[in-house]
N, C-alpha and C positions, 0 to 999 in steps of 0.2 A: 867725730873722728876718734873718740875714746874707745869705742867698741873695737875698732881695728887694732889699736894698740894692745888692748886686753887680749884679743884673739891671738895676736902675734906672740905675746908673752906666754900665753897658755900653750900654744902650739910648740914654741921653743922648749918650754919646760917638759912637755910630753916627749918630744924628740930626744932630748938629753936623757930623760929618765929611761926611755925605751932603749937607748944606746947603752947606758950603764947596765941595765937589766940584762941585755943581750950578752954583754961581755962577762958578767958575773955568772949567769946561768947559761953557759955555752952548751952544756950537755942537753938541757931542756929547751926544745924549740916549740913554742906555742904561738900560733898566729890567730888572734881574735879580731 
């Protein structure tokens, strides 16, 4: 069950980072 927890944390961190990156670089819109 540890894999699920790690995956959730990694996904959460990615979403938070993506959200912050979007707000900071609003003029640049890159979708990868």
